[in-house]
C-alpha positions in Angstrom: 33.2 116.0 163.8 31.0 114.3 161.2 28.2 117.5 162.2 28.6 116.5 165.6 29.6 118.8 168.7 32.3 117.3 170.6 33.5 119.1 173.5 37.8 119.1 174.4 39.2 116.5 176.2 39.6 118.7 179.8 35.6 119.8 179.5 34.9 116.3 179.2 36.7 115.5 181.8 35.8 118.3 184.1 31.4 117.9 182.8 32.3 114.0 183.9 32.9 115.2 187.3 30.5 118.3 187.5 27.6 118.8 184.8 26.6 121.5 185.9 30.5 123.1 186.0 31.0 122.3 182.6 28.0 124.1 181.2 28.8 127.3 182.4 31.9 127.3 179.9 30.0 125.7 177.1 27.5 128.8 177.8 30.1 131.4 177.5 29.9 130.3 173.9 33.8 131.3 172.6 35.3 130.8 170.3 38.9 131.2 172.1 39.2 130.4 175.5 42.7 132.3 177.7 43.4 129.1 180.2 44.3 130.5 183.4 47.4 128.9 184.4 47.6 128.2 188.1 49.6 125.4 189.2 52.0 122.6 187.8 53.6 119.6 189.8 56.4 120.3 191.9 58.9 120.6 188.8 59.8 124.2 190.0 58.8 123.5 193.5 56.1 126.1 193.1 54.3 126.5 196.6 50.7 125.8 195.0 50.9 122.6 193.1 48.9 119.7 191.8 49.5 116.3 193.6 51.6 113.9 191.3 52.7 110.2 192.0 55.4 108.6 190.0 54.9 105.9 187.9 57.7 104.0 189.6 57.0 105.3 193.4 52.9 103.6 192.4 54.3 100.5 191.8 56.7 100.2 194.4 56.5 97.4 196.9 56.5 100.1 199.3 53.6 102.3 198.8 51.1 102.8 201.1 47.6 101.6 199.6 45.6 103.1 202.6 47.2 106.3 202.1 47.3 106.1 198.0 43.4 106.1 198.7 42.9 108.7 200.7 45.1 110.7 198.6 42.9 109.4 195.2 39.1 109.2 197.0 36.7 111.8 195.3 39.1 113.1 193.3 40.2 113.7 189.4 42.8 111.4 188.3 44.8 112.1 185.1 47.2 110.1 183.9 50.0 111.4 181.2 53.5 111.5 179.8 55.9 113.5 182.3 59.3 112.1 180.5 61.3 108.8 180.5 62.2 109.8 183.7 60.6 112.0 187.0 62.8 115.2 186.6 64.6 114.5 183.1 64.5 117.2 180.8 62.6 117.0 178.1 60.8 119.3 175.4 58.6 116.1 174.2 55.4 116.9 174.9 56.0 120.2 176.5 54.7 123.3 176.6 55.8 127.5 177.4 53.4 128.7 180.1 53.4 131.7 182.3 55.4 129.7 184.7 58.1 129.9 182.6 61.4 131.4 185.2 62.8 132.8 181.7 60.9 135.8 180.5 63.1 136.7 177.6 65.5 134.5 175.4 66.0 130.7 174.8 63.9 128.8 177.6 62.7 125.3 177.6 58.8 124.5 177.7 58.0 123.9 181.1 54.6 122.5 181.9 53.7 118.8 180.7 50.2 118.4 178.3 48.5 116.6 180.9 49.5 119.0 183.1 48.3 121.9 180.8 44.8 120.0 180.5 44.7 119.9 184.8 44.7 123.4 184.5 42.1 123.9 182.4 39.9 120.9 184.3 40.4 123.8 187.3 39.6 126.5 185.7 36.4 125.2 184.9 35.4 124.0 187.7 36.4 126.8 190.2 34.5 128.9 187.4 38.2 131.1 187.6 38.1 132.2 183.7 40.1 135.5 182.1 38.0 137.8 180.3 38.8 140.1 177.8 36.9 143.5 177.2 35.5 143.2 174.0 36.6 145.6 171.2 33.9 147.9 171.2 34.7 148.4 175.1 38.0 149.0 174.1 37.0 151.7 171.5 34.8 153.3 174.0 37.4 153.5 176.5 40.0 154.7 174.8 37.3 157.5 172.7 36.5 158.9 176.2 39.6 158.5 177.6 40.9 160.8 174.3 38.2 163.4 174.4 39.1 163.6 178.3 42.4 164.4 177.9 42.2 166.2 174.7 39.7 169.0 176.6 42.6 168.8 179.7 44.8 170.1 176.8 42.8 172.6 175.2 42.8 174.1 178.8 46.1 174.0 179.4 46.7 175.5 175.8 44.6 178.7 176.8 45.8 178.4 180.4 49.5 177.9 180.3 50.5 178.0 176.6 54.2 178.2 177.4 54.1 175.5 179.1 52.0 173.1 177.0 54.3 170.9 175.7 56.0 170.2 178.5 52.3 169.2 180.0 51.6 167.6 177.4 54.5 165.4 177.2 54.3 164.9 180.8 50.7 164.0 180.8 51.5 161.1 178.4 53.6 159.8 180.2 51.9 159.6 183.7 48.4 157.9 181.9 50.8 155.4 179.9 51.9 154.5 183.3 48.2 154.8 184.9 46.9 152.6 182.1 49.8 149.9 182.2 48.7 149.9 186.1 45.2 149.2 185.4 45.9 146.8 183.5 47.7 144.8 185.8 45.7 145.3 188.8 42.5 144.2 186.9 44.3 141.5 185.3 45.9 140.0 188.5 43.2 140.7 190.9 39.7 140.6 189.0 41.0 138.1 185.9 40.4 140.9 183.2 42.4 141.3 180.2 42.3 144.6 178.8 44.6 145.8 175.7 44.3 149.1 175.8 45.7 149.7 172.3 43.3 152.8 171.1 43.3 154.3 174.5 47.2 154.2 174.1 47.3 155.5 170.6 45.1 157.7 171.2 47.1 159.7 173.9 50.4 159.4 172.1 48.6 161.5 169.3 46.6 163.4 171.1 49.0 166.8 171.3 50.3 166.8 167.9 46.9 166.3 166.4 45.9 169.4 168.8 48.7 171.5 167.4 48.4 170.2 163.7 44.6 171.7 163.7 45.6 174.9 165.0 48.1 175.1 162.7 45.3 174.2 159.7 42.6 176.6 161.6 45.2 179.5 161.2 45.7 178.5 157.7 42.5 178.2 156.4 41.9 181.6 158.6 44.3 183.5 156.7 43.4 182.7 153.2 39.6 184.0 154.3 38.4 187.3 153.5 38.7 190.1 155.7 35.5 189.9 156.8 34.4 186.1 157.7 37.9 186.1 159.1 37.2 189.3 161.7 34.0 187.1 162.6 36.1 183.8 163.5 
C-alpha cells in the first residue's frame, strides 16, 4: 500500500509474538498459502479446539479472575465476532472450511473469521505449513510414471498379446488407486499436496496411444517399398 508492503493481520500477530517464526513465512515468498486448518472453537465439539470465552461469561460477576488470568497469561488473545449470541447459527462473518461436516450439497459455513485468523497464527508459530509440489515437479513425475507404464505395456504386448487389453485396464485402475492413496498419505502425514493431473492423464491414454502408434506404424509400413519393408 502506497509503495510499502504490509503484513496480513495473522502474520503481524505472529510477528509480534515471535518475530523469528513470522520471518519464515515471509521468506517462503509465496503469493498464495494454503491454510492448514487444525482447530475450531467448540461449536463443532472437536477434541482439538481453541480456548474460547464468550463476552457474557467474561463480563459476569461470577468470573474467577485468577482462573482467567492463568488462562490468558503468555498467550495470544484474539477478539472477534462469533454471532449475536454464542451458539446461534449465522452466516455473517463465517466461512467454509474442511471442518464442515457436510461434504456435499448445501450446508452452513462453519468457521468465524476470527477463528480462521487463529488457525493461520497457529500454523505460522508451529511451522506447520502445507507444501505443494511445483508444476515442473508434477510434469516430471507424470513423465517418469508414463515412461515406466509404457515400457510395462510394451513388455505385456509382446509376452501376453491376447491379454493386453485386460491387463492394461487393470494396470490403469491399480495405478489410479495407488496414486490416490499416495496423495492422501503425503497430505495427511507430511503436509504435501500433489495434484498428479499429468500422471493420471498419461496413464489413462497410454494403452490407447500404444495401439494407435502400432496401427500407424503398420499403415506406413504397408505403403513402403518391399525392400525397405523387409529391412524393418
